[in-house]
TORMARVO-233743 format. One record per residue (C-alpha): residue number from 1; residue in three letters; chain; x, y, z. Coordinates in steps of 0.1 Angstrom, whole numbers, plus 5000, padded with zeros to 4 digits. Each point is the difference from the previous one (the first is absolute). Layout:
N
   seq   type   mol      x      y      z
   NUM    ALA     A      X      Y      Z
...
This chain:
544
   seq   type   mol      x      y      z
     1    UNK     A   4557   5425   4835
     2    UNK     A   5018   4969   5013
     3    UNK     A   4967   4984   5010
     4    UNK     A   4986   5007   4966
     5    UNK     A   5030   4984   4984
     6    UNK     A   4998   4969   5022
     7    UNK     A   4963   4997   4992
     8    UNK     A   5006   5002   4963
     9    UNK     A   5028   4974   5003
    10    UNK     A   4977   4977   5020
    11    UNK     A   4972   5004   4974
    12    UNK     A   5024   4993   4972
    13    UNK     A   5012   4968   5017
    14    UNK     A   4965   4989   5007
    15    UNK     A   4989   5005   4964
    16    UNK     A   5032   4983   4986
    17    UNK     A   4994   4971   5024
    18    UNK     A   4963   4997   4990
    19    UNK     A   5009   5001   4963
    20    UNK     A   5025   4971   5003
    21    UNK     A   4991   4966   4988
    22    UNK     A   4988   4977   5028
    23    UNK     A   5028   4981   5017
    24    UNK     A   5027   5026   4993
    25    UNK     A   5021   5015   5028
    26    UNK     A   5008   5037   5003
    27    UNK     A   5036   4993   4995
    28    UNK     A   4992   4984   4966
    29    UNK     A   4976   5027   4989
    30    UNK     A   5024   5015   4975
    31    UNK     A   5001   4967   4981
    32    UNK     A   4962   5001   4994
    33    UNK     A   4996   5036   4987
    34    UNK     A   4982   5001   4967
    35    UNK     A   5020   5012   4971
    36    UNK     A   4987   5024   4974
    37    UNK     A   4992   4971   4978
    38    UNK     A   4980   4985   5029
    39    UNK     A   5022   4969   4999
    40    UNK     A   5019   4979   5025
    41    UNK     A   5035   4985   4996
    42    UNK     A   5008   4968   5019
    43    UNK     A   5024   5009   5028
    44    UNK     A   5029   4976   4992
    45    UNK     A   4990   4996   4964
    46    UNK     A   4995   5036   4988
    47    UNK     A   5000   4988   4964
    48    UNK     A   4965   4986   5006
    49    UNK     A   4974   5027   5000
    50    UNK     A   4962   4995   5006
    51    UNK     A   4971   5024   5004
    52    UNK     A   4997   5013   5035
    53    UNK     A   4964   4987   5001
    54    UNK     A   5014   4965   5001
    55    UNK     A   5016   5005   5034
    56    UNK     A   4981   4979   5025
    57    UNK     A   4978   4985   4974
    58    UNK     A   5005   4966   5015
    59    UNK     A   5021   4988   4971
    60    UNK     A   5038   4997   5003
    61    UNK     A   5015   5019   4971
    62    UNK     A   5035   5007   5013
    63    UNK     A   5025   4972   5006
    64    UNK     A   5010   5017   5033
    65    UNK     A   4964   5003   5012
    66    UNK     A   5002   5038   5004
    67    UNK     A   4967   5006   4982
    68    UNK     A   4980   4981   5026
    69    UNK     A   5009   5015   5034
    70    UNK     A   4964   4997   5013
    71    UNK     A   4989   4966   4987
    72    UNK     A   5012   4964   5002
    73    UNK     A   5004   4997   4962
    74    UNK     A   5038   4998   5002
    75    UNK     A   5002   4979   5031
    76    UNK     A   5012   4970   4981
    77    UNK     A   5032   5017   4989
    78    UNK     A   5032   4990   5018
    79    UNK     A   5009   5024   5028
    80    UNK     A   5034   5007   4985
    81    UNK     A   4982   5013   4969
    82    UNK     A   4975   5023   5017
    83    UNK     A   5011   5036   5003
    84    UNK     A   4975   5012   5026
    85    UNK     A   5000   4991   5037
    86    UNK     A   4964   4989   5001
    87    UNK     A   4965   5015   5006
    88    UNK     A   5004   5031   5021
    89    UNK     A   4977   5003   5030
    90    UNK     A   4998   5036   5013
    91    UNK     A   4987   4988   5034
    92    UNK     A   4990   5035   5012
    93    UNK     A   5003   5002   5037
    94    UNK     A   5025   4972   5001
    95    UNK     A   5032   4989   4981
    96    UNK     A   5000   4998   4962
    97    UNK     A   5010   4966   4985
    98    UNK     A   5003   4979   4969
    99    UNK     A   4978   4970   4992
   100    UNK     A   5010   4972   4976
   101    UNK     A   4982   5004   4967
   102    UNK     A   4985   4965   5002
   103    UNK     A   4980   5010   5032
   104    UNK     A   4982   5030   4983
   105    UNK     A   4963   4993   4996
   106    UNK     A   5003   4964   5012
   107    UNK     A   4970   5002   5022
   108    UNK     A   5020   5001   5032
   109    UNK     A   5005   5031   5023
   110    UNK     A   5037   5002   5004
   111    UNK     A   5000   5022   5031
   112    UNK     A   5036   4989   5008
   113    UNK     A   5012   5022   4971
   114    UNK     A   4970   5020   4989
   115    UNK     A   4981   5011   5031
   116    UNK     A   4980   5024   4978
   117    UNK     A   4985   4972   4980
   118    UNK     A   5010   5017   4967
   119    UNK     A   5012   4967   4985
   120    UNK     A   4964   4987   4997
   121    UNK     A   4985   5029   4981
   122    UNK     A   4980   4978   4976
   123    UNK     A   4982   4981   5029
   124    UNK     A   5007   4965   4985
   125    UNK     A   4976   4975   5014
   126    UNK     A   4982   5028   5018
   127    UNK     A   5029   5006   5024
   128    UNK     A   5001   5033   5017
   129    UNK     A   5032   5013   5017
   130    UNK     A   4993   5031   5021
   131    UNK     A   5031   5019   5012
   132    UNK     A   5014   4990   5033
   133    UNK     A   5030   5023   4998
   134    UNK     A   4987   5023   5028
   135    UNK     A   4998   4973   5027
   136    UNK     A   5030   4981   4987
   137    UNK     A   5020   5033   4998
   138    UNK     A   4991   5009   5035
   139    UNK     A   5011   4966   5013
   140    UNK     A   5032   5002   4979
   141    UNK     A   5008   5035   5014
   142    UNK     A   4997   4987   5035
   143    UNK     A   5023   4971   4992
   144    UNK     A   5023   5024   4983
   145    UNK     A   5001   5022   5030
   146    UNK     A   5009   4970   5022
   147    UNK     A   5027   4990   4975
   148    UNK     A   5013   5035   4999
   149    UNK     A   5004   5000   5038
   150    UNK     A   5018   4966   4998
   151    UNK     A   5022   5013   4972
   152    UNK     A   5008   5031   5020
   153    UNK     A   5012   4979   5029
   154    UNK     A   5019   4978   4976
   155    UNK     A   5016   5031   4984
   156    UNK     A   5013   5012   5034
   157    UNK     A   5014   4965   5006
   158    UNK     A   5017   5002   4966
   159    UNK     A   5016   5033   5010
   160    UNK     A   5015   4982   5030
   161    UNK     A   5013   4973   4978
   162    UNK     A   5016   5026   4977
   163    UNK     A   5017   5017   5029
   164    UNK     A   5014   4966   5012
   165    UNK     A   5011   4992   4965
   166    UNK     A   5019   5033   4997
   167    UNK     A   5017   4994   5033
   168    UNK     A   5009   4964   4991
   169    UNK     A   5014   5011   4966
   170    UNK     A   5022   5026   5017
   171    UNK     A   5012   4974   5026
   172    UNK     A   5009   4976   4971
   173    UNK     A   5018   5027   4981
   174    UNK     A   5020   5009   5032
   175    UNK     A   5007   4963   5005
   176    UNK     A   5013   4997   4964
   177    UNK     A   5022   5030   5005
   178    UNK     A   5014   4985   5033
   179    UNK     A   5005   4966   4983
   180    UNK     A   5020   5016   4972
   181    UNK     A   5022   5018   5025
   182    UNK     A   5006   4968   5019
   183    UNK     A   5009   4982   4967
   184    UNK     A   5026   5028   4992
   185    UNK     A   5015   4996   5035
   186    UNK     A   5001   4962   4997
   187    UNK     A   5016   5002   4965
   188    UNK     A   5028   5022   5015
   189    UNK     A   5004   4975   5028
   190    UNK     A   5002   4970   4975
   191    UNK     A   5026   5018   4979
   192    UNK     A   5021   5007   5031
   193    UNK     A   4997   4964   5011
   194    UNK     A   5009   4987   4965
   195    UNK     A   5032   5021   5002
   196    UNK     A   5007   4986   5035
   197    UNK     A   4995   4964   4987
   198    UNK     A   5022   5006   4970
   199    UNK     A   5028   5014   5023
   200    UNK     A   4996   4971   5024
   201    UNK     A   5002   4975   4971
   202    UNK     A   5032   5018   4987
   203    UNK     A   5015   4995   5035
   204    UNK     A   4990   4964   5000
   205    UNK     A   5015   4994   4966
   206    UNK     A   5034   5013   5014
   207    UNK     A   5004   4970   5022
   208    UNK     A   4995   4962   4999
   209    UNK     A   4982   4987   5030
   210    UNK     A   5014   4967   5012
   211    UNK     A   4996   4976   5029
   212    UNK     A   5036   4988   5006
   213    UNK     A   5006   4965   5012
   214    UNK     A   5021   4994   5031
   215    UNK     A   5037   5001   4991
   216    UNK     A   4995   5019   4968
   217    UNK     A   5025   5026   4989
   218    UNK     A   4976   5028   5008
   219    UNK     A   4994   4988   5035
   220    UNK     A   5038   4995   5006
   221    UNK     A   5006   5035   4987
   222    UNK     A   4974   5015   5022
   223    UNK     A   5014   4981   5031
   224    UNK     A   5035   5012   4991
   225    UNK     A   4988   5036   4997
   226    UNK     A   4982   4997   5033
   227    UNK     A   5031   4988   5018
   228    UNK     A   5022   5027   4983
   229    UNK     A   4975   5027   5010
   230    UNK     A   5000   4988   5036
   231    UNK     A   5038   4998   5001
   232    UNK     A   5002   5036   4986
   233    UNK     A   4975   5012   5026
   234    UNK     A   5021   4983   5028
   235    UNK     A   5032   5016   4986
   236    UNK     A   4983   5034   4999
   237    UNK     A   4988   4997   5035
   238    UNK     A   5036   4990   5012
   239    UNK     A   5016   5029   4981
   240    UNK     A   4974   5024   5015
   241    UNK     A   5009   4988   5035
   242    UNK     A   5038   5004   4993
   243    UNK     A   4994   5035   4986
   244    UNK     A   4980   5011   5030
   245    UNK     A   5028   4987   5023
   246    UNK     A   5027   5017   4981
   247    UNK     A   4981   5033   5000
   248    UNK     A   4996   4997   5038
   249    UNK     A   5038   4995   5005
   250    UNK     A   5008   5029   4977
   251    UNK     A   4977   5023   5020
   252    UNK     A   5019   4990   5033
   253    UNK     A   5034   5006   4984
   254    UNK     A   4989   5034   4987
   255    UNK     A   4989   5009   5035
   256    UNK     A   5033   4990   5016
   257    UNK     A   5020   5021   4974
   258    UNK     A   4977   5029   5006
   259    UNK     A   5007   4999   5037
   260    UNK     A   5038   4996   4994
   261    UNK     A   5001   5031   4978
   262    UNK     A   4981   5020   5026
   263    UNK     A   5021   4989   5030
   264    UNK     A   5034   4999   4982
   265    UNK     A   5028   5023   5015
   266    UNK     A   5018   5016   4970
   267    UNK     A   5031   5006   5022
   268    UNK     A   5004   4962   5004
   269    UNK     A   5026   4991   4974
   270    UNK     A   4989   4965   4988
   271    UNK     A   5004   4996   4963
   272    UNK     A   4977   4970   4997
   273    UNK     A   4971   5017   5017
   274    UNK     A   5006   5031   4978
   275    UNK     A   4998   4978   4968
   276    UNK     A   4969   4983   5012
   277    UNK     A   4982   5034   5007
   278    UNK     A   5010   5014   4966
   279    UNK     A   4986   4968   4983
   280    UNK     A   4968   5004   5020
   281    UNK     A   4996   5037   4989
   282    UNK     A   5005   4990   4964
   283    UNK     A   4974   4972   5004
   284    UNK     A   4975   5024   5014
   285    UNK     A   5007   5025   4971
   286    UNK     A   4991   4974   4974
   287    UNK     A   4962   4999   4989
   288    UNK     A   4982   4970   5015
   289    UNK     A   4971   4985   4979
   290    UNK     A   4968   4997   5020
   291    UNK     A   4983   4966   5002
   292    UNK     A   4973   4996   4973
   293    UNK     A   4969   4994   5020
   294    UNK     A   4979   4989   4970
   295    UNK     A   5026   4974   4990
   296    UNK     A   5001   4987   5035
   297    UNK     A   4962   4997   5000
   298    UNK     A   5001   4981   4967
   299    UNK     A   5026   4977   5014
   300    UNK     A   4980   4993   5031
   301    UNK     A   4969   4994   4978
   302    UNK     A   5018   4974   4979
   303    UNK     A   5011   4982   5031
   304    UNK     A   4966   5000   5017
   305    UNK     A   4980   4993   4968
   306    UNK     A   4977   4970   5000
   307    UNK     A   5011   4969   4982
   308    UNK     A   4991   4996   4964
   309    UNK     A   4975   4972   4991
   310    UNK     A   5025   4980   4981
   311    UNK     A   4975   4972   4994
   312    UNK     A   4978   5024   4980
   313    UNK     A   5030   5014   4982
   314    UNK     A   5009   4965   4989
   315    UNK     A   4967   4999   4980
   316    UNK     A   5010   5028   4977
   317    UNK     A   5026   4997   4973
   318    UNK     A   5005   5034   4983
   319    UNK     A   5001   5000   4963
   320    UNK     A   4992   5037   4996
   321    UNK     A   5030   5010   4979
   322    UNK     A   4982   4995   4967
   323    UNK     A   4968   5015   5012
   324    UNK     A   5018   5031   5012
   325    UNK     A   5014   5003   4965
   326    UNK     A   4965   4999   4985
   327    UNK     A   4990   5031   5020
   328    UNK     A   5021   5021   4977
   329    UNK     A   4980   4989   4970
   330    UNK     A   4969   5018   4986
   331    UNK     A   4967   4987   5014
   332    UNK     A   4991   4982   4968
   333    UNK     A   5033   4983   5000
   334    UNK     A   4997   4991   5037
   335    UNK     A   4967   4982   4993
   336    UNK     A   5014   4982   4970
   337    UNK     A   5031   4988   5019
   338    UNK     A   4979   4989   5030
   339    UNK     A   4975   4982   4977
   340    UNK     A   5029   4981   4983
   341    UNK     A   5015   4992   5034
   342    UNK     A   4967   4985   5012
   343    UNK     A   4997   4980   4967
   344    UNK     A   5035   4987   5004
   345    UNK     A   4994   4991   5037
   346    UNK     A   4968   4981   4990
   347    UNK     A   5018   4982   4972
   348    UNK     A   5028   4989   5024
   349    UNK     A   4974   4989   5026
   350    UNK     A   4980   4981   4974
   351    UNK     A   5031   4982   4988
   352    UNK     A   5012   4990   5035
   353    UNK     A   5031   5023   4999
   354    UNK     A   4987   5022   5027
   355    UNK     A   4981   4990   5031
   356    UNK     A   4963   5010   5000
   357    UNK     A   4992   5026   5028
   358    UNK     A   4980   4983   5028
   359    UNK     A   4963   5009   5001
   360    UNK     A   4992   5026   5026
   361    UNK     A   5035   5013   5002
   362    UNK     A   4988   5035   4991
   363    UNK     A   5014   5028   5023
   364    UNK     A   4976   5016   5024
   365    UNK     A   5006   5034   4984
   366    UNK     A   4990   4987   4965
   367    UNK     A   4969   4982   5015
   368    UNK     A   4989   5032   5018
   369    UNK     A   5005   5021   4968
   370    UNK     A   4979   4975   4980
   371    UNK     A   4973   4998   5026
   372    UNK     A   4997   5038   5003
   373    UNK     A   4997   5004   4963
   374    UNK     A   4975   4972   4997
   375    UNK     A   4978   5016   5027
   376    UNK     A   5002   5034   4984
   377    UNK     A   4990   4985   4966
   378    UNK     A   4971   4982   5016
   379    UNK     A   4989   5033   5016
   380    UNK     A   5002   5017   4966
   381    UNK     A   4980   4972   4983
   382    UNK     A   4973   5002   5027
   383    UNK     A   4997   5038   4998
   384    UNK     A   4998   4999   4962
   385    UNK     A   4972   4975   5002
   386    UNK     A   4983   5022   5026
   387    UNK     A   5003   5030   4976
   388    UNK     A   4986   4980   4971
   389    UNK     A   4970   4990   5020
   390    UNK     A   4993   5036   5011
   391    UNK     A   5003   5013   4965
   392    UNK     A   4978   4972   4986
   393    UNK     A   4974   5007   5026
   394    UNK     A   5001   5037   4994
   395    UNK     A   4996   4996   4963
   396    UNK     A   4968   4978   5003
   397    UNK     A   4969   5017   4984
   398    UNK     A   4978   5002   5030
   399    UNK     A   4972   5022   4988
   400    UNK     A   4998   5038   4998
   401    UNK     A   5024   5016   5024
   402    UNK     A   5008   4965   5014
   403    UNK     A   4966   4998   5017
   404    UNK     A   5002   4962   5003
   405    UNK     A   5034   5000   5017
   406    UNK     A   4987   5004   5036
   407    UNK     A   4977   4970   4993
   408    UNK     A   5027   4977   4990
   409    UNK     A   4998   4969   5022
   410    UNK     A   4967   5010   5016
   411    UNK     A   4978   4968   5003
   412    UNK     A   4963   4996   5001
   413    UNK     A   4979   4968   5000
   414    UNK     A   4964   4988   4999
   415    UNK     A   4981   4967   5001
   416    UNK     A   4982   4988   4969
   417    UNK     A   4985   4965   5002
   418    UNK     A   5026   4973   5010
   419    UNK     A   5029   5024   4996
   420    UNK     A   5016   5031   5015
   421    UNK     A   5014   5023   4973
   422    UNK     A   5030   5021   5010
   423    UNK     A   5013   5028   4980
   424    UNK     A   5032   5020   5007
   425    UNK     A   5004   5032   4980
   426    UNK     A   5027   4999   4973
   427    UNK     A   5012   4966   5014
   428    UNK     A   4981   4967   5001
   429    UNK     A   4964   4985   4999
   430    UNK     A   4991   4968   5017
   431    UNK     A   4971   4976   5003
   432    UNK     A   4999   4984   5034
   433    UNK     A   4979   4969   5008
   434    UNK     A   4977   5005   5030
   435    UNK     A   5002   4962   5006
   436    UNK     A   5037   4993   5003
   437    UNK     A   5016   5034   4997
   438    UNK     A   5019   4991   4968
   439    UNK     A   5011   5030   4979
   440    UNK     A   4999   5003   4962
   441    UNK     A   5018   5028   4983
   442    UNK     A   4979   5019   4975
   443    UNK     A   5029   5020   4987
   444    UNK     A   5026   5027   5006
   445    UNK     A   4996   5036   4992
   446    UNK     A   5012   5009   4964
   447    UNK     A   4987   5034   4990
   448    UNK     A   4972   5026   5001
   449    UNK     A   4975   5004   4972
   450    UNK     A   4978   5030   4994
   451    UNK     A   4970   5000   4977
   452    UNK     A   4972   5024   4991
   453    UNK     A   4971   4977   5007
   454    UNK     A   4974   5023   4984
   455    UNK     A   5020   5002   4968
   456    UNK     A   5007   4962   5001
   457    UNK     A   4963   4992   5005
   458    UNK     A   4990   5023   4971
   459    UNK     A   5026   4984   4977
   460    UNK     A   4988   4965   5008
   461    UNK     A   4963   5008   4998
   462    UNK     A   4993   4997   5037
   463    UNK     A   4973   5022   5013
   464    UNK     A   5003   5007   5038
   465    UNK     A   4967   5003   5017
   466    UNK     A   4994   5034   5018
   467    UNK     A   4986   4979   5028
   468    UNK     A   5033   4981   5003
   469    UNK     A   5020   5031   4994
   470    UNK     A   4983   5019   5027
   471    UNK     A   4995   4971   5023
   472    UNK     A   5010   4998   5037
   473    UNK     A   5033   4981   4992
   474    UNK     A   5029   5021   4990
   475    UNK     A   5010   4992   4964
   476    UNK     A   5034   4989   4990
   477    UNK     A   5025   5027   4992
   478    UNK     A   5016   4984   4970
   479    UNK     A   5032   4995   5019
   480    UNK     A   5010   4964   5006
   481    UNK     A   5030   4981   5014
   482    UNK     A   5012   4970   4980
   483    UNK     A   5013   4970   5019
   484    UNK     A   5015   4970   4982
   485    UNK     A   5020   4968   5005
   486    UNK     A   4980   4985   5028
   487    UNK     A   4998   4963   5008
   488    UNK     A   4993   4979   4968
   489    UNK     A   4965   4985   4998
   490    UNK     A   4996   4963   4996
   491    UNK     A   5001   4994   4962
   492    UNK     A   4998   5038   4995
   493    UNK     A   5019   5033   4999
   494    UNK     A   5017   5019   5028
   495    UNK     A   4975   5018   5022
   496    UNK     A   4997   5037   4995
   497    UNK     A   4978   5028   5014
   498    UNK     A   4989   5034   4988
   499    UNK     A   4993   5024   5029
   500    UNK     A   4975   5026   4989
   501    UNK     A   5000   5031   5022
   502    UNK     A   4972   5023   5011
   503    UNK     A   5000   5030   5023
   504    UNK     A   4997   4993   5038
   505    UNK     A   5011   5018   5031
   506    UNK     A   5017   4968   5014
   507    UNK     A   5014   4970   4982
   508    UNK     A   4975   4972   4996
   509    UNK     A   4993   4969   4979
   510    UNK     A   4965   5002   4985
   511    UNK     A   4997   4970   4977
   512    UNK     A   5019   4970   4985
   513    UNK     A   4991   4981   4969
   514    UNK     A   5017   4975   4977
   515    UNK     A   4993   5014   4965
   516    UNK     A   5015   4970   4983
   517    UNK     A   5021   4970   5011
   518    UNK     A   5026   5011   5025
   519    UNK     A   4995   5037   4990
   520    UNK     A   4986   5020   5029
   521    UNK     A   4985   5035   5003
   522    UNK     A   5002   5019   5033
   523    UNK     A   4981   5033   5007
   524    UNK     A   5020   5019   5026
   525    UNK     A   4993   5034   5015
   526    UNK     A   5027   5026   5007
   527    UNK     A   5004   5037   5004
   528    UNK     A   5028   4999   4974
   529    UNK     A   4974   5003   4972
   530    UNK     A   4978   5026   5016
   531    UNK     A   5001   5032   4979
   532    UNK     A   4992   5034   5013
   533    UNK     A   4961   5000   5002
   534    UNK     A   4998   5038   4995
   535    UNK     A   5020   4997   4968
   536    UNK     A   4979   4971   4988
   537    UNK     A   4968   5019   5008
   538    UNK     A   5013   5030   4981
   539    UNK     A   5009   4979   4970
   540    UNK     A   4964   4987   4999
   541    UNK     A   4986   5035   5001
   542    UNK     A   5022   5011   4972
   543    UNK     A   4989   4971   4979
   544    UNK     A   4963   5007   5006
């Protein structure tokens, strides 16, 4: 039953194809079905209706040329006005193709597009064009098999690129996450160092740093204080020695009285001795305060302490009383008061009423606080720039699934004439002189462009030869890389290059041409544009 249905379908298709006007493709068959009135409506001008018998009568009736798909009658029409793709060559045994209408019955066998010779059906000038589709188809299938093998290898290489791209993207995402964490940590550090600097500046504002001259009041006061402190230390040391001597004598006296009380004869009637013993017993009964060890240690520490650096002390004149008062104000009021104080100080300095602080007289603590904050802010700026670079790189459109990412920076080169042409993927292109080695920039990478070349050719009226289409060289994929802003030409524009890509297992530079002044065209092979050959083959089968 199924076989019978398929046979009926095939017979129906064959009959419908045979009944089509010459030059009409199967896909346009529904446009050339006779109506009940046996008339034909122009495809893009349906208001114009002609008898179906006038289709392919070698006279152009329709303004869109649709009534003459099998003759050259409408070949003079502008391509943009013609609604059909051309004369359809079935090319049995090979690949079907379209021929420009102007080449129908022109006395030339156009085997590059019509290998079946159907375009010369009238035999103009006695020309005969027997079909060559069988032999050309066999050769083409051999070439197609070789291309299929190359594309299969290219597809495997593309899979490797995709795996690398996935790993690279994951690494970049991890780096971005790490960078964000670092930025948060540095921001906390900067905030902490800002607080430290503010605190240090507050301390610095609580004193006026001076460099006293010899004989100044401050120096005299410091010298007097130094002498007084030394005198007090000497007195403390002398009193300590006297105290120790008195304690030693007291211990000896207590020992003598203890022996007297023990050895005294109560029957001996000596009133003076008896009074002395009663006084001793009363002395012993009174509580005796123990020596404070801690106080004694503090006293010894004060005596043995190193001398104060009075010369350094002479450089600071405390004026903290007012600033201590500002600490009791709200933060906003503190800032306002401190700002006004600084303005008043600057005003007094500018008017000569207050000496200008000497340059470089900043305290080490303040310098260190500023340096630490500056270093942290520099680290924060660098890390932010690093993060911006990572995010910018990650957001670049680098083809499906980032397939071009692993190729970035990969360079290839080849000699053409007097120059070596160097191309680095997604980076730069150069023309290098083989005479003196001078390098000329042809442009920097800008963006990726993808076009459907088949649709573009049809839209522009370009008919691609089946010989070219199925030739030994791999055709361009329609994906190109635009490079601009190269070295400016003498009396001309900046150099630029369009890199057209085709499928190849390894990266290679196939050709270089200058399409117009300072505008170059590279043809470069890469696995990045190799599609799955099995999928492509399946798509062709479905179409057929």
